[in-house]
BAPABA-143384 format. One record per residue (C-alpha): x, y, z; residue number from 1; residue in three letters. Coordinates in nm, 4 decimals, always signed. Layout:
<node><c1>X</c1><c2>Y</c2><c3>Z</c3><pos>NUM</pos><code>ALA</code></node>
...
This chain:
<node><c1>-7.6798</c1><c2>+13.3658</c2><c3>+4.5507</c3><pos>1</pos><code>GLY</code></node>
<node><c1>-7.5538</c1><c2>+13.1984</c2><c3>+4.8681</c3><pos>2</pos><code>MET</code></node>
<node><c1>-7.3983</c1><c2>+13.5232</c2><c3>+4.9891</c3><pos>3</pos><code>LEU</code></node>
<node><c1>-7.7241</c1><c2>+13.7127</c2><c3>+4.9277</c3><pos>4</pos><code>MET</code></node>
<node><c1>-7.9314</c1><c2>+13.4495</c2><c3>+5.1141</c3><pos>5</pos><code>ARG</code></node>
<node><c1>-7.6938</c1><c2>+13.4625</c2><c3>+5.4108</c3><pos>6</pos><code>ASN</code></node>
<node><c1>-7.6932</c1><c2>+13.8418</c2><c3>+5.4134</c3><pos>7</pos><code>LEU</code></node>
<node><c1>-8.0737</c1><c2>+13.8452</c2><c3>+5.3990</c3><pos>8</pos><code>HIS</code></node>
<node><c1>-8.0896</c1><c2>+13.5923</c2><c3>+5.6850</c3><pos>9</pos><code>ARG</code></node>
<node><c1>-7.8420</c1><c2>+13.7977</c2><c3>+5.8907</c3><pos>10</pos><code>ALA</code></node>
<node><c1>-8.0500</c1><c2>+14.1096</c2><c3>+5.8254</c3><pos>11</pos><code>SER</code></node>
<node><c1>-8.3671</c1><c2>+13.9318</c2><c3>+5.9447</c3><pos>12</pos><code>GLU</code></node>
<node><c1>-8.1892</c1><c2>+13.8079</c2><c3>+6.2585</c3><pos>13</pos><code>LEU</code></node>
<node><c1>-8.0676</c1><c2>+14.1583</c2><c3>+6.3420</c3><pos>14</pos><code>ILE</code></node>
<node><c1>-8.4114</c1><c2>+14.3047</c2><c3>+6.2821</c3><pos>15</pos><code>SER</code></node>
<node><c1>-8.5805</c1><c2>+14.0401</c2><c3>+6.4998</c3><pos>16</pos><code>ASN</code></node>
<node><c1>-8.3208</c1><c2>+14.0829</c2><c3>+6.7727</c3><pos>17</pos><code>PHE</code></node>
<node><c1>-8.3664</c1><c2>+14.4608</c2><c3>+6.7711</c3><pos>18</pos><code>LYS</code></node>
<node><c1>-8.7465</c1><c2>+14.4345</c2><c3>+6.7986</c3><pos>19</pos><code>GLN</code></node>
<node><c1>-8.7301</c1><c2>+14.1813</c2><c3>+7.0823</c3><pos>20</pos><code>VAL</code></node>
<node><c1>-8.4683</c1><c2>+14.3926</c2><c3>+7.2630</c3><pos>21</pos><code>ALA</code></node>
<node><c1>-8.6839</c1><c2>+14.7055</c2><c3>+7.2297</c3><pos>22</pos><code>VAL</code></node>
<node><c1>-8.9927</c1><c2>+14.5152</c2><c3>+7.3469</c3><pos>23</pos><code>ASP</code></node>
<node><c1>-8.8121</c1><c2>+14.3777</c2><c3>+7.6518</c3><pos>24</pos><code>GLN</code></node>
<node><c1>-8.6948</c1><c2>+14.7226</c2><c3>+7.7572</c3><pos>25</pos><code>SER</code></node>
<node><c1>-9.0297</c1><c2>+14.8874</c2><c3>+7.6933</c3><pos>26</pos><code>SER</code></node>
<node><c1>-9.3761</c1><c2>+14.8444</c2><c3>+7.8358</c3><pos>27</pos><code>GLU</code></node>
<node><c1>-9.5429</c1><c2>+15.0036</c2><c3>+7.5356</c3><pos>28</pos><code>LYS</code></node>
<node><c1>-9.8595</c1><c2>+14.8578</c2><c3>+7.3929</c3><pos>29</pos><code>ARG</code></node>
<node><c1>-9.8518</c1><c2>+14.7657</c2><c3>+7.0251</c3><pos>30</pos><code>ARG</code></node>
<node><c1>-10.0117</c1><c2>+14.5312</c2><c3>+6.7713</c3><pos>31</pos><code>ASP</code></node>
<node><c1>-9.8425</c1><c2>+14.1941</c2><c3>+6.7161</c3><pos>32</pos><code>PHE</code></node>
<node><c1>-9.9217</c1><c2>+13.8380</c2><c3>+6.6133</c3><pos>33</pos><code>GLU</code></node>
<node><c1>-9.8488</c1><c2>+13.6016</c2><c3>+6.9038</c3><pos>34</pos><code>LEU</code></node>
<node><c1>-9.7109</c1><c2>+13.2935</c2><c3>+6.7264</c3><pos>35</pos><code>LYS</code></node>
<node><c1>-9.4728</c1><c2>+13.4812</c2><c3>+6.4975</c3><pos>36</pos><code>SER</code></node>
<node><c1>-9.3598</c1><c2>+13.6992</c2><c3>+6.7884</c3><pos>37</pos><code>TYR</code></node>
<node><c1>-9.2777</c1><c2>+13.3952</c2><c3>+7.0055</c3><pos>38</pos><code>ILE</code></node>
<node><c1>-9.0922</c1><c2>+13.2390</c2><c3>+6.7107</c3><pos>39</pos><code>GLU</code></node>
<node><c1>-8.8857</c1><c2>+13.5593</c2><c3>+6.6734</c3><pos>40</pos><code>GLU</code></node>
<node><c1>-8.8108</c1><c2>+13.5495</c2><c3>+7.0452</c3><pos>41</pos><code>LEU</code></node>
<node><c1>-8.6989</c1><c2>+13.1855</c2><c3>+7.0268</c3><pos>42</pos><code>ILE</code></node>
<node><c1>-8.4748</c1><c2>+13.2757</c2><c3>+6.7346</c3><pos>43</pos><code>HIS</code></node>
<node><c1>-8.3128</c1><c2>+13.5503</c2><c3>+6.9429</c3><pos>44</pos><code>SER</code></node>
<node><c1>-8.2551</c1><c2>+13.3045</c2><c3>+7.2316</c3><pos>45</pos><code>LEU</code></node>
<node><c1>-8.0900</c1><c2>+13.0362</c2><c3>+7.0119</c3><pos>46</pos><code>ARG</code></node>
<node><c1>-7.7307</c1><c2>+13.1488</c2><c3>+7.0840</c3><pos>47</pos><code>PRO</code></node>
<node><c1>-7.7867</c1><c2>+13.0653</c2><c3>+7.4524</c3><pos>48</pos><code>GLN</code></node>
<node><c1>-7.8496</c1><c2>+12.6994</c2><c3>+7.3736</c3><pos>49</pos><code>PHE</code></node>
<node><c1>-7.6875</c1><c2>+12.6481</c2><c3>+7.0334</c3><pos>50</pos><code>LYS</code></node>
<node><c1>-7.4475</c1><c2>+12.3856</c2><c3>+7.1727</c3><pos>51</pos><code>GLN</code></node>
<node><c1>-7.7408</c1><c2>+12.1538</c2><c3>+7.2412</c3><pos>52</pos><code>SER</code></node>
<node><c1>-8.0014</c1><c2>+11.9835</c2><c3>+7.0260</c3><pos>53</pos><code>ASN</code></node>
<node><c1>-8.3043</c1><c2>+12.1160</c2><c3>+7.2112</c3><pos>54</pos><code>HIS</code></node>
<node><c1>-8.6167</c1><c2>+12.1512</c2><c3>+6.9980</c3><pos>55</pos><code>ILE</code></node>
<node><c1>-8.8802</c1><c2>+12.4170</c2><c3>+7.0571</c3><pos>56</pos><code>ILE</code></node>
<node><c1>-9.2044</c1><c2>+12.3904</c2><c3>+6.8634</c3><pos>57</pos><code>SER</code></node>
<node><c1>-9.4805</c1><c2>+12.6503</c2><c3>+6.8557</c3><pos>58</pos><code>VAL</code></node>
<node><c1>-9.8286</c1><c2>+12.5656</c2><c3>+6.7278</c3><pos>59</pos><code>THR</code></node>
<node><c1>-10.1477</c1><c2>+12.7664</c2><c3>+6.7156</c3><pos>60</pos><code>SER</code></node>
<node><c1>-10.5096</c1><c2>+12.6831</c2><c3>+6.6388</c3><pos>61</pos><code>ASN</code></node>
<node><c1>-10.5410</c1><c2>+13.0130</c2><c3>+6.4515</c3><pos>62</pos><code>ASN</code></node>
<node><c1>-10.3780</c1><c2>+13.3526</c2><c3>+6.4038</c3><pos>63</pos><code>LYS</code></node>
<node><c1>-10.3823</c1><c2>+13.5399</c2><c3>+6.7346</c3><pos>64</pos><code>ILE</code></node>
<node><c1>-10.3541</c1><c2>+13.9138</c2><c3>+6.6807</c3><pos>65</pos><code>SER</code></node>
<node><c1>-10.3056</c1><c2>+14.1145</c2><c3>+6.9974</c3><pos>66</pos><code>LEU</code></node>
<node><c1>-10.2833</c1><c2>+14.4764</c2><c3>+7.0939</c3><pos>67</pos><code>ASN</code></node>
<node><c1>-10.0825</c1><c2>+14.4335</c2><c3>+7.4071</c3><pos>68</pos><code>GLY</code></node>
<node><c1>-9.7440</c1><c2>+14.4289</c2><c3>+7.5711</c3><pos>69</pos><code>PHE</code></node>
<node><c1>-9.5012</c1><c2>+14.2143</c2><c3>+7.3703</c3><pos>70</pos><code>PRO</code></node>
<node><c1>-9.2201</c1><c2>+14.2917</c2><c3>+7.6157</c3><pos>71</pos><code>GLY</code></node>
<node><c1>-9.4223</c1><c2>+14.1250</c2><c3>+7.8916</c3><pos>72</pos><code>VAL</code></node>
<node><c1>-9.4788</c1><c2>+13.8184</c2><c3>+7.6713</c3><pos>73</pos><code>ILE</code></node>
<node><c1>-9.1061</c1><c2>+13.8131</c2><c3>+7.5865</c3><pos>74</pos><code>ALA</code></node>
<node><c1>-9.0028</c1><c2>+13.8193</c2><c3>+7.9516</c3><pos>75</pos><code>GLN</code></node>
<node><c1>-9.2482</c1><c2>+13.5449</c2><c3>+8.0496</c3><pos>76</pos><code>ILE</code></node>
<node><c1>-9.1557</c1><c2>+13.3174</c2><c3>+7.7591</c3><pos>77</pos><code>MET</code></node>
<node><c1>-8.7834</c1><c2>+13.3776</c2><c3>+7.8097</c3><pos>78</pos><code>THR</code></node>
<node><c1>-8.8157</c1><c2>+13.2796</c2><c3>+8.1767</c3><pos>79</pos><code>ASN</code></node>
<node><c1>-9.0067</c1><c2>+12.9615</c2><c3>+8.0893</c3><pos>80</pos><code>LEU</code></node>
<node><c1>-8.7728</c1><c2>+12.8574</c2><c3>+7.8072</c3><pos>81</pos><code>ILE</code></node>
<node><c1>-8.4548</c1><c2>+12.9273</c2><c3>+8.0028</c3><pos>82</pos><code>MET</code></node>
<node><c1>-8.5930</c1><c2>+12.7437</c2><c3>+8.3085</c3><pos>83</pos><code>ASN</code></node>
<node><c1>-8.6591</c1><c2>+12.4397</c2><c3>+8.0904</c3><pos>84</pos><code>SER</code></node>
<node><c1>-8.3087</c1><c2>+12.4545</c2><c3>+7.9457</c3><pos>85</pos><code>ILE</code></node>
<node><c1>-8.1246</c1><c2>+12.5253</c2><c3>+8.2729</c3><pos>86</pos><code>LEU</code></node>
<node><c1>-8.3327</c1><c2>+12.3117</c2><c3>+8.5105</c3><pos>87</pos><code>HIS</code></node>
<node><c1>-8.5406</c1><c2>+12.0649</c2><c3>+8.3124</c3><pos>88</pos><code>GLY</code></node>
<node><c1>-8.2701</c1><c2>+11.9711</c2><c3>+8.0632</c3><pos>89</pos><code>PHE</code></node>
<node><c1>-7.9664</c1><c2>+12.0005</c2><c3>+8.2899</c3><pos>90</pos><code>LYS</code></node>
<node><c1>-7.8638</c1><c2>+11.6398</c2><c3>+8.2218</c3><pos>91</pos><code>ASP</code></node>
<node><c1>-7.9539</c1><c2>+11.6202</c2><c3>+7.8539</c3><pos>92</pos><code>THR</code></node>
<node><c1>-7.8732</c1><c2>+11.8025</c2><c3>+7.5323</c3><pos>93</pos><code>SER</code></node>
<node><c1>-8.1851</c1><c2>+11.6838</c2><c3>+7.3508</c3><pos>94</pos><code>GLN</code></node>
<node><c1>-8.4850</c1><c2>+11.8250</c2><c3>+7.5325</c3><pos>95</pos><code>GLY</code></node>
<node><c1>-8.8124</c1><c2>+11.9278</c2><c3>+7.3722</c3><pos>96</pos><code>GLU</code></node>
<node><c1>-9.0350</c1><c2>+12.2248</c2><c3>+7.4515</c3><pos>97</pos><code>ILE</code></node>
<node><c1>-9.3907</c1><c2>+12.2382</c2><c3>+7.3211</c3><pos>98</pos><code>PHE</code></node>
<node><c1>-9.5762</c1><c2>+12.5700</c2><c3>+7.3133</c3><pos>99</pos><code>ILE</code></node>
<node><c1>-9.9397</c1><c2>+12.5475</c2><c3>+7.2059</c3><pos>100</pos><code>LYS</code></node>
<node><c1>-10.1308</c1><c2>+12.8712</c2><c3>+7.1556</c3><pos>101</pos><code>LEU</code></node>
<node><c1>-10.5056</c1><c2>+12.9007</c2><c3>+7.1315</c3><pos>102</pos><code>SER</code></node>
<node><c1>-10.7738</c1><c2>+13.1659</c2><c3>+7.1268</c3><pos>103</pos><code>LEU</code></node>
<node><c1>-11.1253</c1><c2>+13.0809</c2><c3>+7.2347</c3><pos>104</pos><code>GLU</code></node>
<node><c1>-11.4028</c1><c2>+13.3209</c2><c3>+7.3363</c3><pos>105</pos><code>ASN</code></node>
<node><c1>-11.1619</c1><c2>+13.6140</c2><c3>+7.3624</c3><pos>106</pos><code>GLY</code></node>
<node><c1>-10.9261</c1><c2>+13.4227</c2><c3>+7.5945</c3><pos>107</pos><code>GLU</code></node>
<node><c1>-10.5660</c1><c2>+13.3485</c2><c3>+7.4925</c3><pos>108</pos><code>VAL</code></node>
<node><c1>-10.4112</c1><c2>+13.0290</c2><c3>+7.6273</c3><pos>109</pos><code>THR</code></node>
<node><c1>-10.0418</c1><c2>+12.9455</c2><c3>+7.6217</c3><pos>110</pos><code>ILE</code></node>
<node><c1>-9.9883</c1><c2>+12.5778</c2><c3>+7.7013</c3><pos>111</pos><code>ASP</code></node>
<node><c1>-9.6169</c1><c2>+12.5374</c2><c3>+7.7764</c3><pos>112</pos><code>PHE</code></node>
<node><c1>-9.4633</c1><c2>+12.1976</c2><c3>+7.8450</c3><pos>113</pos><code>ARG</code></node>
<node><c1>-9.1274</c1><c2>+12.0306</c2><c3>+7.8227</c3><pos>114</pos><code>ASP</code></node>
<node><c1>-9.0029</c1><c2>+11.6733</c2><c3>+7.8500</c3><pos>115</pos><code>ASN</code></node>
<node><c1>-8.7400</c1><c2>+11.7505</c2><c3>+8.1133</c3><pos>116</pos><code>GLY</code></node>
<node><c1>-8.7089</c1><c2>+11.6290</c2><c3>+8.4715</c3><pos>117</pos><code>VAL</code></node>
<node><c1>-9.0275</c1><c2>+11.8068</c2><c3>+8.5804</c3><pos>118</pos><code>GLY</code></node>
<node><c1>-9.1143</c1><c2>+11.9420</c2><c3>+8.9217</c3><pos>119</pos><code>LEU</code></node>
<node><c1>-9.1839</c1><c2>+11.7614</c2><c3>+9.2445</c3><pos>120</pos><code>THR</code></node>
<node><c1>-9.5033</c1><c2>+11.8377</c2><c3>+9.4359</c3><pos>121</pos><code>GLU</code></node>
<node><c1>-9.3042</c1><c2>+12.0596</c2><c3>+9.6749</c3><pos>122</pos><code>GLN</code></node>
<node><c1>-9.1427</c1><c2>+12.2476</c2><c3>+9.3840</c3><pos>123</pos><code>GLN</code></node>
<node><c1>-9.4811</c1><c2>+12.2980</c2><c3>+9.2158</c3><pos>124</pos><code>ARG</code></node>
<node><c1>-9.6243</c1><c2>+12.4466</c2><c3>+9.5365</c3><pos>125</pos><code>GLU</code></node>
<node><c1>-9.3370</c1><c2>+12.6975</c2><c3>+9.5658</c3><pos>126</pos><code>LYS</code></node>
<node><c1>-9.2531</c1><c2>+12.7665</c2><c3>+9.2013</c3><pos>127</pos><code>VAL</code></node>
<node><c1>-9.4107</c1><c2>+13.1157</c2><c3>+9.2009</c3><pos>128</pos><code>PHE</code></node>
<node><c1>-9.2689</c1><c2>+13.2247</c2><c3>+9.5393</c3><pos>129</pos><code>GLU</code></node>
<node><c1>-9.0059</c1><c2>+13.4980</c2><c3>+9.5237</c3><pos>130</pos><code>PRO</code></node>
<node><c1>-8.6505</c1><c2>+13.3738</c2><c3>+9.5782</c3><pos>131</pos><code>PHE</code></node>
<node><c1>-8.7462</c1><c2>+13.0058</c2><c3>+9.5565</c3><pos>132</pos><code>TYR</code></node>
<node><c1>-8.4822</c1><c2>+12.8254</c2><c3>+9.3520</c3><pos>133</pos><code>THR</code></node>
<node><c1>-8.3330</c1><c2>+12.4802</c2><c3>+9.3290</c3><pos>134</pos><code>THR</code></node>
<node><c1>-8.0061</c1><c2>+12.6211</c2><c3>+9.1924</c3><pos>135</pos><code>THR</code></node>
<node><c1>-7.8981</c1><c2>+12.8797</c2><c3>+9.4484</c3><pos>136</pos><code>ARG</code></node>
<node><c1>-7.5460</c1><c2>+12.7316</c2><c3>+9.4524</c3><pos>137</pos><code>SER</code></node>
<node><c1>-7.5270</c1><c2>+12.7755</c2><c3>+9.0730</c3><pos>138</pos><code>ALA</code></node>
<node><c1>-7.6326</c1><c2>+13.1411</c2><c3>+9.0861</c3><pos>139</pos><code>GLY</code></node>
<node><c1>-8.0108</c1><c2>+13.1043</c2><c3>+9.0571</c3><pos>140</pos><code>GLY</code></node>
<node><c1>-8.2044</c1><c2>+13.3955</c2><c3>+9.2108</c3><pos>141</pos><code>SER</code></node>
<node><c1>-8.5482</c1><c2>+13.2366</c2><c3>+9.2228</c3><pos>142</pos><code>GLY</code></node>
<node><c1>-8.7122</c1><c2>+13.5467</c2><c3>+9.0779</c3><pos>143</pos><code>LEU</code></node>
<node><c1>-8.7956</c1><c2>+13.4466</c2><c3>+8.7198</c3><pos>144</pos><code>GLY</code></node>
<node><c1>-9.1181</c1><c2>+13.2588</c2><c3>+8.7866</c3><pos>145</pos><code>MET</code></node>
<node><c1>-9.2310</c1><c2>+13.5041</c2><c3>+9.0532</c3><pos>146</pos><code>SER</code></node>
<node><c1>-9.1817</c1><c2>+13.7958</c2><c3>+8.8141</c3><pos>147</pos><code>ILE</code></node>
<node><c1>-9.3625</c1><c2>+13.6036</c2><c3>+8.5394</c3><pos>148</pos><code>SER</code></node>
<node><c1>-9.6524</c1><c2>+13.5276</c2><c3>+8.7737</c3><pos>149</pos><code>TYR</code></node>
<node><c1>-9.6846</c1><c2>+13.8948</c2><c3>+8.8694</c3><pos>150</pos><code>ASN</code></node>
<node><c1>-9.6698</c1><c2>+14.0076</c2><c3>+8.5050</c3><pos>151</pos><code>LEU</code></node>
<node><c1>-9.9387</c1><c2>+13.7582</c2><c3>+8.4010</c3><pos>152</pos><code>ILE</code></node>
<node><c1>-10.1761</c1><c2>+13.8306</c2><c3>+8.6869</c3><pos>153</pos><code>THR</code></node>
<node><c1>-10.1062</c1><c2>+14.2058</c2><c3>+8.7049</c3><pos>154</pos><code>GLY</code></node>
<node><c1>-10.0160</c1><c2>+14.3366</c2><c3>+8.3597</c3><pos>155</pos><code>LYS</code></node>
<node><c1>-10.2103</c1><c2>+14.0815</c2><c3>+8.1502</c3><pos>156</pos><code>LEU</code></node>
<node><c1>-10.4992</c1><c2>+14.0280</c2><c3>+8.3971</c3><pos>157</pos><code>ASN</code></node>
<node><c1>-10.4569</c1><c2>+13.6538</c2><c3>+8.3522</c3><pos>158</pos><code>GLY</code></node>
<node><c1>-10.3792</c1><c2>+13.3322</c2><c3>+8.5346</c3><pos>159</pos><code>THR</code></node>
<node><c1>-10.0618</c1><c2>+13.1224</c2><c3>+8.5559</c3><pos>160</pos><code>PHE</code></node>
<node><c1>-10.0788</c1><c2>+12.7616</c2><c3>+8.6715</c3><pos>161</pos><code>ASN</code></node>
<node><c1>-9.8192</c1><c2>+12.4899</c2><c3>+8.7164</c3><pos>162</pos><code>CYS</code></node>
<node><c1>-9.9859</c1><c2>+12.1555</c2><c3>+8.6484</c3><pos>163</pos><code>LEU</code></node>
<node><c1>-9.8958</c1><c2>+11.8127</c2><c3>+8.7788</c3><pos>164</pos><code>ASN</code></node>
<node><c1>-9.7210</c1><c2>+11.6231</c2><c3>+8.5007</c3><pos>165</pos><code>SER</code></node>
<node><c1>-9.5660</c1><c2>+11.2785</c2><c3>+8.4790</c3><pos>166</pos><code>SER</code></node>
<node><c1>-9.3342</c1><c2>+11.3937</c2><c3>+8.2003</c3><pos>167</pos><code>ASN</code></node>
<node><c1>-9.1592</c1><c2>+11.7275</c2><c3>+8.2454</c3><pos>168</pos><code>GLY</code></node>
<node><c1>-9.2871</c1><c2>+12.0698</c2><c3>+8.3452</c3><pos>169</pos><code>ALA</code></node>
<node><c1>-9.6323</c1><c2>+12.1885</c2><c3>+8.2380</c3><pos>170</pos><code>HIS</code></node>
<node><c1>-9.7637</c1><c2>+12.5441</c2><c3>+8.2674</c3><pos>171</pos><code>PHE</code></node>
<node><c1>-10.0887</c1><c2>+12.7021</c2><c3>+8.1481</c3><pos>172</pos><code>ILE</code></node>
<node><c1>-10.1155</c1><c2>+13.0776</c2><c3>+8.0998</c3><pos>173</pos><code>ILE</code></node>
<node><c1>-10.4479</c1><c2>+13.2421</c2><c3>+8.0170</c3><pos>174</pos><code>THR</code></node>
<node><c1>-10.5322</c1><c2>+13.6074</c2><c3>+7.9626</c3><pos>175</pos><code>PHE</code></node>
<node><c1>-10.7961</c1><c2>+13.8124</c2><c3>+7.7820</c3><pos>176</pos><code>PRO</code></node>
<node><c1>-10.7263</c1><c2>+13.9026</c2><c3>+7.4207</c3><pos>177</pos><code>GLN</code></node>
């Protein structure tokens, strides 16, 4: 029984990883449910932070079915999550990321926040500029947030805002369903 459960779990992981990998390399439109897709993505990212005790929670006010570009969502969410882990949680192994999804009047909102070190006013002003990074000496390119901004505003016809927060980073993404 234990062997079968582990084999089934391994099969699910491989399937999820394959779908996320295909989505990230493709700009094809398809139907998907946002919360479950983001959970699959987080599952595929786990090996990159398995040595820590970071917690990522995803909540939604209802089921959000989209016919869109899951690869775009994957790239944006990967950039946000990895930024939290690499920058926000650089001095801790127990950070928390909160992703709240909502759909109101045909508008999808992704409220992303963490309890890391946050951003200064200067960092918030430059966070979407190409090549802006606080970790150039550690190999940071400063392109992740700029690419995410362009995908949200261009491909999703949405908005991407970095909010002032007294506890960690806080981003709001909105786009039409």
